[in-house]
N, C-alpha and C positions, 0 to 999 in steps of 0.2 A: 331317106334323109340320114345323114351320118349322126352318130351319137356324140355328145359332148360330155366330158367328165366335169362335174360341177366345180371343182376347185381350179379348173382352167378357164372358167368364165371371167371376162374382163369388165363386165358391167358392175354397177355399184350395189346390186341387189343380192350379191352372194351371201352376205351376212343377214340382211333383212332388218327391219326396224324393231324397236323394243315392243314387247307384248303390251297390248292396250289394257289388259287386266293385271299385269304384273305388279304395278306399284301398289294398288290396293291390297293385294294378297301379301306382299312382303311387309307391309305396314300393319297387317292384321285388321284392316278396315273392311275387307270383303265380308259380306253377311251371308254365312251359310244358314241353313234352315234353323238350326238351334240358336242362331244369333238374331233371327228376325224379331222385331219388337212385337210383343203380344201381352198386353196388359191384362193381369188377372187370368192368365192362361191355366187351363187344366192339362194334366199329363195323361196320356192314354196308354193302355196296355191290353194284352191279348191273352185269352184263355184258349188253349189248343188241345186238340186230340192227342191221345197217347199212343193208340194202336196203329198198326200199319194197315189201315182201311177197316171198315166195319160199319156198324149202325150205332147212332147215338140214341140211347134209351131215355136218358134223363139228365137234366142240369140241376144240381143240388147246391143251394147257397147256404153257407153256414149261418145259422140263426143268431150266433153270438156277435155277428158283425152288423152294424147299423147300415143297411144298404141304401137307405134314403140319402146318405151323404155322397153316394157315388152316382155317376151316370153309368147306366147299365144298358147295353145294346145286344139284342139277339136277332136271329133271322126274322122274327116277327115284326121288327122295327124297320124293315127295308121297304120303302114306299114304292120302288120300281121293281125291276127284275133282279132276282137273286142269282146273278151270274156276272163274272168279269168279262167285259166285252173285249174279245180279241178275235182270233180266227173262228172260234166256235164258242157257244155259250155252255161249256160243259163244267167249268170251275165255279163253284158257289162263292159268293161274297162271304157268307157265313154258313156254316154247316147247320142244316135243319134236321136231317135224318141220316142219310148215307154219307159216308166219307171214304176216301181212297188212300190216304197216307197219314202217317203221324205228323203232327204239327199243323193241321188245318185249323183255321180260326173258328171258334164257336161263339164266344162271348167277348165283348169289348167293354172295358171298364175305363173310367176317367175320374180323377180326383186332383185337387190342388196339391196335395202332399204326396210326393213320390214314395215315402216310406209306408204310409198307410195303403197306397196302391199295391205295393209289393206284398204286404200282408193279406190284402183282399184277394190277390190272385190265388193264394193258397187256400182261401175260403170258398172257392168255387170248385166243385167236384163234378166230373163228367162220368156218367154211368154208360159204359160202352159195351156193345156185343162185338168182340174183335173178330177180324178176318182170321180164320184158323190157319190159312195156308197162303201167306203173302208171296208175291213174286218179285224178285229183285234182279234176276239174271236175264240177259237179252235172249239167249237161246231157250231158257225155260218159258219166257213170255211167248216166243214164236211157236212153241209146242202147244200153247193155249190149253193146258190141262186146267188151269185156273184163269177164267176170263175176267178181266177188269172192264173191257169193252169187247164187242164181238171180234173174235180173232186176235185181240190185243194189238191191232194194227191201226195206227193213226194215219199213216200214209204209206203208199207202195208205188214206187216210181221205177220206170225202166227206160234207160237209154240204150237203144239197140240199133247199132249201125253195122252193116255188113253181115257176115255170117260166121259166127265164132267156130262152128263146127268145121267150116272150110279152113279157117285159120289154124285150127289144131292140126289138121292134116298137113298143112304146109310147114309147121314148126318142127325144127330139128331138136330144139331144147325147150323143155317145159318146166316151170317151177310151180308149186302148189303150196301156198302159205296161209297162215292164220295170224292176225294181228289184233291186239287189244290196246285201246287207249282209255285213260281214266277220266273221271270228272275233274274239273279244276275250278276253283273259286276265283272270282274276279279280284277280290280283296282291294276294292277301292278304299281310299283313306278315310272317307266320310261314310258312315253307315246310312242305311235307308231312313228317310224321315219326311214327314209332312206336317204342315200347320194349317188348320182349317178354321176359317172365320165365318160365322153366320151373319149374313147381311140383313139390313133392315127390311128388305123386300122378301125375305125368306130364302134368298139365294145363298150360294156358297162361293167364297173366295179361297182358293187352295194355293198355298205356297209350298214349294218343296224341292227336293233334290231329284232331278229327272233328266232323261234324254229326250223324251217325246211328249211335249205338253198336250198336243192334240189327241194322243192316245188316252191320256188321263182325262181330258175333257169328255171324250166319247164314253169312257167308262162311267164317269159321274152322271152323264145324261141317262144312261141305261139304268144304273143302280138307284138313282134318286127320282127318276121319272120326271125330270125337269127339262125345259128347253134350254138351249145354249145361252140365251140372253140372260138367264139367271145364274149362270156359272162362269167363273173366271179362274183360269189356271195360270200361275206365274212361277217361272223357274227362279229359285234362289240360287246363289253361287253354289256350284256343285263340285264336290271334292272327289272326282273320279267316277268312272262308271264301267267302261269297257264292255258294254252290252248288258251289264247287270242291272242297269236302271232304264231298260227299254220297256219291259212289260210289267215288272213288279210294282213300280210306283202306282200303277192303276189300282192295285190291290190295297195298298196302304192308304191311298187317297180316299177310296170308298169307305174304308174303316174310319178314317179321321172325319170324314164328312158326316157319317152316321152319328158319331159321337157329338159332333158340333150341333147337329139338329136338336139334340136333347139336352144341351148344356146350358140352356137359359141365356144364350147370347154370349157366353164366355168362349174365347178361342180354345182349341184343343190341339196340343202338340203331341204327335205320335211319332217317336223316334226310337229305332231299335238300338239296343246295346249290341256289341260285337257278337256275342255268342248267339243271340236270337237271329241276327242277320245271317250268320253263317249256316244256321241250321235250317232256315225256312226259305231263303231266297234262291232263285234259279242259278244253276251253274252250267259249265260246259257239259254237253252230252257225252257220256261214255259211249264207246263204239266197239263193235266186233266186225272185223273184215276178213272174208275169205277171198283170196286172190289167186288167179292163175295167170301167168304170163307165158307167152311162147315166142321164140325168135328162130330165124334160120341161122345157119352156121356163120353167116357174115354179121350176125348181131342185129338184123333188121326185125323189128317187132312184127309179128304175124297176128297176134290176137291179145286182147286184154279182157279178162272175164273176172268180174268182181261182184261179190255179195256183200253189200255194205248195210250194216244195221246199227241204228243209234237207240239208246235208252231215252225215251221221251218222258219218263216218269208218269205220275198219276193223272195228269191232264194234258190236253193237246197243246196248249199255249202256242209257242212259235215252232214246234218241232217240224211240221211239214216244210216250212221255208228253210230251216236249217238243213234238213235232209236234201232239199233240191240243190242247194249250193254244194253240198258234199258230193252229190252224184255228178254234177256238172264238172267239178274240179278233179274228180277221182282219176281220170285217165292222164292227168298231168299235161305238160306242154309238148306232148309227143304225137307224131303221126303214126297211125296204125289203121290198116284197112278193116279190121274186124274187132268191134268193141261191144261189150255187153256189160252194163252196170245196172245191177238191181239194188235199189235202196229202200229200206223199210224203217219207219220210226215206230217203235213198240211201246206199249203201255206196261208199266211196272208200278209197284207200290212205293217207289221213291217219291220224294217231293218233285214237282215238275222241274225239268231242266229247261234252259233257255238260252238267250244270246250271250255269246262271249266272243271277243275279238277273233276273227276268222270264220265263225259262223258255219261250222260244218266242214269247211275245207281243211283245217289242220288234221282232222281225223282221217280223211280219205287220202290226202296227200302223204301223210306219214306212211300209210300202207304201201302206196305206189312207189315212193322213193326208196324205202328200205327193200322192197321187192326188186327194184331195179338193180340195186347192188348185189342182191342174191342171184339174180339172173346173170349179171356180169361174172360173178364168181364161177357159176356153173358153165358158162361159155369159155372160161379161161381168158377173159377180156378185162381190160381196165375199165372201171366204172365211168371214167370220163369218155373213153372211146365209145362205149355203148350209148351214152347220152348224145354224143355228137352225131352218131349215125341216125338218131331218131328224133331229134329236136325239130319242132315245126319251123318252117320257113314261109315267107310271103308267097301266097299262091297255093300252099297246101290246103287240104281239107282239115278243119279242126275236128276234135272228137265229136262235136255236135253237128258236123256236116256243113259248117259255114266256111266260106273261103277266107283264109287268113290274110289279113290286110298288111299294109306297109308299116303298121305300128308293132310288128312282131320283132322282138329283139332277143329271142331265146339264145341264139348262138353268141351274140355280142355280150350278154351278161356273163355267160359261162367263160368266155375267152378272158373277159376282164377279171373275173374271180381267179382264174388259174394264174394270170399274170401277177395280180396283186399279192397272192399268197405263196407264189413260187411252189404251186401245189405238187408237181411231180418230183421236184427236188426234196420237198419236205416229206413226201410219202416214202421215198427211198431212205431218207434219214431216219424216219420212224421205224422202218423195217430193220435198219442197221442197229438202232438203239435196242429194239426188242430182242434181237439175236445175241446181243452182248451180255445178257443176264442181269440187267439192272433191276433194282427193287421196284421200279415202275415200268409200266408199258405205255407206249405212245401210239396214237393213231390220228389220222386226218380223214375226214369224210365230207361229202358235199350233198347238196340237194338242189335241183333246178325245178322251178315251178312258176306259175302265173296265177294272178288273182283278178277276177272281174270286179269292177267298181260299179256301184249303184244297185238298184233293185234288179232282180233277174228278169230277163225277158220283157214281158209287157208291164212289169211292176211299176216303172216310173210313169208310164202312160196312165195307169189306173190312179196313181197318186195325184196327178194333175197339179203339181207343185206351182206355187206362185210366190214371187218376191216383189216387194215394193220399195221404191226409193222416195223419200220425202225431202224435197229441198226446202230449206227454211229461209225466211226473208233476209237473214243475216249472212247468207251464203254457205251455211253449213248444210250437210246432207245426212239424213238418218236412214239406215238400213232397216227395213221391217221384214223379218223372216222369223220362222219358228225354230230354226236350228240353234242348238245350245252349245255354249262353251262349258266344258267339264274338265278342263286342264290340258286338253289336247292342242290348244292354240288356234281354234277355229275363229274366234272373235278377231284376232289379229289378222289372220289370213283373209277373212271376208272384208274387213275394213281396208286392207292393203289392195285387194282386187278393185274395190269401188274407187279408192283414191286414185289408183293408176288409170282406170278407165276414164275418170272425170278430169284428170290432170290437176288434182288438188293435193295438198299436203295431208298426211294422215290425221292431223289434229282437226281437220275440217270435216271429217267423216266419223260418224258414231254408229254403233250397233245398238239398236233399241233393245231394252229389256224384253225377254221372251214372255209375252203376256198375251193370252189368247183373245183378250178383248181388243187388242191393238194390232197384232201382227197376223198376216195371212198364213195359211198352212203351206209351208214350203217342204213339207215331208219330215220324217224323223231324222235324228242325227245318228244314223247307223250306215252300215254297208259301204263305208269309205266313199260316201256320196256328197259330203258337204262341200268340199272344194270343187270337185268336178261338176256336180249338177247344180248346186245352189250358187257356187261361184260363177258359173256360166250364166245363170239367170241374173245375177247382180250385174255382170258385165253387159248383158243385153239390156237391162233396165237403164244402166248409165247411158248407153247409146240413145235410148228413147228420151231420157231427160235432156240430153244435149240437143237432140233434134227439136224438142218442144221449146227449149230456150231460144234456139236460133230462129225458129219459125215465128215465135211470139215476140221476142225482144230483140232480135237481131244480134244475138251473141256472136262475136267474131270467131273465126276458126282457131285463132291464137288469142289467148286471154290469160290474165293473171287472176289472183285470188280476189282482188277488188272488182275486176270486171265481171267475174262469175257472180259475186254477191250482188252487184248492181242488176245483173240480169235476173237473178232470183227475186229480187225486190220488184222488178218490173213485171215479172210473171204473176206474182201475187196481186199486184195492182190491177192487172188486166184480166186474170182468170179466177182469183180468189183462192187458188190452191196450186201446189206444185208437186202433185203425187203422180207417179208413174208405176205401172205394174207389168212385170214380165211373166209370161206363162210358159211352162215346159212343153216342148214338142219333141218327140223322139226323132232320132235319125231316120231318114227315109228308108234306109235298108235295114232297119231294126225289126226283122221278121222272126218271130219265135213261135213254136208250136208247144203249147203247155202240156199237151198229151204225150207227144212222142219225144220231147226234150231235144228236138232238132231245130237248128237255125242259129241266129245270132243271139247269144245269151246276154251279152253285156256290150255297152257302147265302147268300152275300152278295157283292155287287160294291161296290167303292169307286169313286168317280167323280172325275175330275180334268180340269182345263184348264190347260195350261202355255203361257206366253208367253215368247219369247225375242227379245231385241233384239241385233242384231249390227252390227259395223262391219268392213268389208273394206278393207284397205290396197290401193290399186290399183297400187302399185309392187311390193310383195312378194306380193300376193294372199293374205296371211295374214288369217284371220278371227278376230275377238275377240268373245266374248260380253260385251256391256256390262252388260246387265241380264237377269235371269232371274226370272220369277215363277211359282211352283208353287202352284196352288189345288187343294186336295185335300180331299174329303169323307171323313172317317175314322170316322164312326159315333159314336164316343166316344174321345177321347184319354186313355187311362188315365194316361199320363205324358207331358205335352205336350212337354217338352224332349227326351225320347227320340224321340218321334214326329218332331219337327222335325229332329233329327239324322239320323234314317233318310232323311227326304226330301232333306235337303241332300246326303247321301252319295250317294243314287241319282242326283240331278241331276248331281253331279260325275262319276260314272261315265258318265252319259248324254252329257255334254258330251265326254268322252273318246271315246266311241263315235262321236260325230258328226264330230269334227274331228281327233283325234290318233292314236287307237289302230289300228294296222294290223299284224296278224300276217303276217309275210313268210315264205314257204315256199321252201326250196331245192329242187333237182331230185329229192330223195328224199322230199319231203313232210315234212321236219323244219323246225321253227321256226328261222329264220335269225337273227332279231334277239332272241336269247335272253339279253339282259343288260338291267339297268336303265338302262344307258347308251344303248341303241338301241331298246328298246321304250318308246315315249313315252306318258306319261300326263299329264293336266293338273296343274299345281301350283295352289296357292291364288291365285297371281298370274294364272293363265289363266282363272279362273272368273268374274270379274266379280262384281257384286252379286247375291246370291240371296235373294229374298224368298219366304218360306213363309207361306201363308194356310191355316189349318186351319178347316175347317167341320165342325160336329157335327150329324148328323141323328139320332143315337141309335137307329137302327133295324137295326144290324148283328146278326149271330148270336152275337156274343161278349158278354163281361161288360158290363152296362149299355149294350148296343147297340154295342159296339166292332166294328170291321172290321179286316181285314188291311191292313197298311201297307207293309211292307218292299219288296215287289217292284214295285208300281205306279210308283214314281218313275223306274224305268229305262225305262218305256215311252214317255214323252212328250218328253224332250229332243231326241233326234235329228230327229224330224219337225218339231218347232217351229223348231229351228235351220236346218234345210234350207229350210223355207218362208220363213224370214227372209232367207237368202242369196239365194233365188230372187227375192224382192222387190227386194233391193238391187241385184242385177246383171241382172235381167230375163233370166234363163237357166233352163233346165230341168236339174235334177240327178237322176240315176238311181241313184247309189250313195254310200255313205259308206265310210270317212271323207272329208270334203271337204278334201283337201289342196291347197296352192297350185298344185301341178302340174296337178291336175284342173281347177281353175278357169281356168288358163291355156289348156288345151286347149278348154274349153267357151267361154270368151270369144272366143278366136280363131275358133272355128267359127261362133259367132253374129255375128261381125263387130264385136264391141264392143272397146273399147280402154281 
């Protein structure tokens, strides 16, 4: 199927309808967790460990404080299991004895007066026997001289296809590189927060800012020792997440619930201030990659050999699944007969790292794409030519051994990027500019990559997602699913899919509030799966609803709003309800081996080529992104403006990752730059011009051929920018962010001035 550039479409859906959540937000009427009504609420706070691991010896309460005024919770107050439910029960809800990192929760306090609460926090002293030799470095952790867990390994994966030794023998040119990527803070606009209500039956109603309500529900079941019938989790309006509210809301929800159980029936609001949020919540995994690439003289890849390691922090949390995606995406969109990717997630005494947009792929793709430019340089070949020789085509074997299908557009996105940016002309102009002795240097760089949407391999099968549609007697339809709107536009997109499938105006379709007592588990709002997986289930449920209406009430093939409403009323009269549920079933050819990492990893890959043009001030060595072009094949853009916004946002975060954002750690492994004044992210003035080009292939696994969009834009900016800087300054860069201090060291080492 040929590609269509989005701005050449002639239907009326190029712009898309207004956001269903937009009006309430711009009026200030949307209720975030701190806005939720809570009469006579108490405020919660947390006493935390100071040392980077160790043993808790004693908790000392200042006798000058009247502690009877406070709600006080320790590990002894946990009625269920003292562990956060996730992949493994290794992280305590509250420290009882041993702990692994600074900032672990030990005591929870609540009081009606926030000022008294702040004073009380200082009145609790923790006597700790500290860990004398904490581990913070990936390679130190791998040497395992100080073990946090046996071998300091949370997960160890191997993708091994072909014979790397044979590939080395066939290669005429080999490069051997080491790359480092940092941690990165999600920096959502609304900090983490929960509001817990004790119910009359002893159950808990939990409201809060979250991505995955059913994760929170499962964590409460385990911590409180209650069944799900006595627990209810409701998502409040959520001000951003980017992965940062995938697993950590389970922690803060357990804390708020424990306080509420002892608060005498008063609700408890536990909301972090920005500094606490920055210090203790999960961030992007730092990585260390050792990579060897080999090609013959013609530039054809002969082998890819990569040792990819990520810092998982002090507890396992989501590190194994972050690692698996990083391993699968590491070889890039390239054909190569001999591939070996070893991936390890290691334990350190940092706070646990977690989900952030891209989920392991930005780290490994950065190494691969910068290495490709390094290989091209050694071959004496243009980076574009090297990529064109090796990009996957339909019928090739993918790095995981699956046959590449017709939805492969690796060459098409690169061609479109070259055309839209006048890449070759601009590269020559940059070289001429640099040769002329200007006070700035210019460079242009690119990255080609792909990103799989949905859970990896058999993950979606294990999730067994469900979506329901409830037709009302007045002809309106309610979508019941657990997927969350957090600013990304999912609510509008899902309503739009349902309305189109039912032939109704959007104001006749409503997305129910995400409430675990009402909505089925349609899986978490992660992995670029909402539109593709959940949207497809909504479309499937819409077909079921129409079929039921036709069979029961004789709804005509062609109908208007009034005819649909009459049919819904008839269905209620005949059957007493109008609820249909669609269940997820994987594609028939979705075969994946979780041990060997071979097979079809994702139902759909989206393809992209990103081009960055930069200018480096040779006095200050500051780098400015002048132009950025993101060409992305999206399958079908259900709502093009929302899709464009997702890509622009991902590019902005990617620019921050490449140039500005650097989590600094103190000697105890705590984030030192824990304020918005010293954790630097790019503003609009730092981003330059961003051009987004959407290509539609219409072959994705989602509604009308849609693919996942949200995570892929994070993968490409950092390598494209680094490749541009390398061209501008004729240096080799091994790590990000590319700060002026780093460029000073590199240019002095290379003898440049």
